[in-house]
C-alpha positions as CSV (number, residue, x, y, z in Angstrom):
1,X,5.2,11.5,-2.3
2,X,8.4,10.9,-1.0
3,X,11.1,9.0,-2.4
4,X,10.5,5.8,-2.9
5,X,6.5,5.8,-2.6
6,X,4.3,6.3,-5.7
7,X,1.1,7.9,-5.8
8,X,-1.0,6.2,-8.1
9,X,-4.5,6.6,-9.2
10,X,-7.7,4.0,-10.0
11,X,-7.0,4.4,-14.1
12,X,-3.2,3.0,-13.4
13,X,-3.7,0.9,-10.8
14,X,-4.1,-2.3,-12.8
15,X,-1.1,-1.9,-14.7
16,X,0.8,-0.6,-11.6
17,X,0.2,-3.3,-9.3
18,X,-1.6,-6.0,-11.0
19,X,0.4,-6.5,-13.8
20,X,3.8,-5.9,-11.9
21,X,6.7,-8.2,-12.3
22,X,7.6,-7.7,-8.5
23,X,5.4,-7.7,-5.2
24,X,3.3,-4.1,-4.2
25,X,2.2,-2.7,-1.0
26,X,-0.8,0.0,-1.5
27,X,-1.5,2.2,1.5
28,X,-5.3,2.9,0.8
29,X,-5.5,6.2,2.5
30,X,-7.1,10.0,2.7
31,X,-5.7,13.2,3.6
32,X,-7.9,13.9,6.3
33,X,-7.2,10.8,8.0
34,X,-5.3,11.2,11.1
35,X,-4.1,7.5,11.6
36,X,-3.2,8.0,8.0
37,X,-1.1,10.6,8.4
38,X,0.7,9.1,11.3
39,X,1.6,5.9,9.3
40,X,2.9,8.0,6.6
41,X,6.6,8.0,7.5
42,X,6.3,5.0,8.9
43,X,5.0,3.7,5.4
44,X,8.0,5.2,3.4
45,X,10.9,4.4,6.0
46,X,9.7,0.8,4.9
47,X,9.3,2.0,1.5
48,X,13.1,3.0,1.5
49,X,14.8,-0.2,3.4
50,X,12.5,-2.8,0.8
51,X,12.3,-0.5,-2.8
52,X,14.7,-3.4,-4.1
53,X,12.1,-6.4,-3.9
54,X,8.9,-4.7,-3.2
55,X,7.1,-1.5,-5.3
56,X,5.1,0.7,-2.5
57,X,2.3,2.8,-3.8
58,X,-0.6,5.0,-2.3
59,X,-3.8,5.3,-3.5
60,X,-6.1,8.5,-2.2
61,X,-9.4,6.5,-1.8
62,X,-11.5,10.1,-1.9
63,X,-10.1,10.7,-5.2
64,X,-10.0,6.9,-6.3
65,X,-13.4,5.6,-5.2
66,X,-12.9,2.1,-7.5
67,X,-9.8,0.7,-6.0
68,X,-10.7,0.4,-2.5
69,X,-14.0,-0.5,-3.3
70,X,-13.1,-3.2,-5.6
71,X,-10.6,-4.8,-2.8
72,X,-13.2,-4.5,0.0
73,X,-11.5,-1.3,1.8
74,X,-13.6,-0.1,4.6
75,X,-11.1,2.0,7.4
76,X,-8.2,3.4,6.2
77,X,-5.5,3.5,6.6
78,X,-5.5,-0.2,4.4
79,X,-2.2,-1.8,3.2
80,X,-2.9,-4.4,0.7
81,X,0.2,-6.7,-0.6
82,X,-0.5,-7.6,-3.9
83,X,2.0,-10.6,-5.3
84,X,1.3,-11.7,-9.6
85,X,-1.9,-9.7,-9.3
86,X,-3.1,-11.4,-6.4
87,X,-4.2,-10.0,-2.6
88,X,-1.6,-12.0,-0.6
89,X,-2.5,-10.4,2.6
90,X,-4.0,-7.1,4.0
91,X,-3.8,-5.0,7.4
92,X,-6.1,-2.3,8.7
93,X,-5.5,0.6,11.1
94,X,-1.7,2.5,12.0
95,X,0.2,-0.4,12.6
96,X,3.9,-0.2,13.7
97,X,6.7,-0.6,11.5
98,X,7.2,-3.8,12.6
99,X,4.2,-5.1,11.7
100,X,4.6,-3.4,8.2
101,X,8.1,-5.7,7.6
102,X,6.1,-8.6,9.1
103,X,3.8,-8.5,6.4
104,X,6.2,-8.3,3.5
105,X,8.5,-11.3,5.2
106,X,5.5,-13.7,5.7
107,X,5.0,-13.4,1.7
108,X,8.4,-14.5,1.2
109,X,9.8,-11.7,0.1
């Protein structure tokens, strides 16, 4: 993954996301998903902008089925913002940069 975006697996999801001191924005995606590939550079751009306040992670749903199932991910891309181990907000589908930034700002970050 590029710069400020970390690829995580089901096995390290709890440690990286749920036990994080910082809020974590997780992008659930798949390599075959066109909208996911379209959104990847936007996600990375926001990650570069907010990396001091938020941890940015990607979870490949094909390789890691447990985390998406646990959080009810039915469509991809799905972005879920976690704060103190809890889901703060969710966005489904390819969204513009401003909507990702709003997601972060509305969470008081």
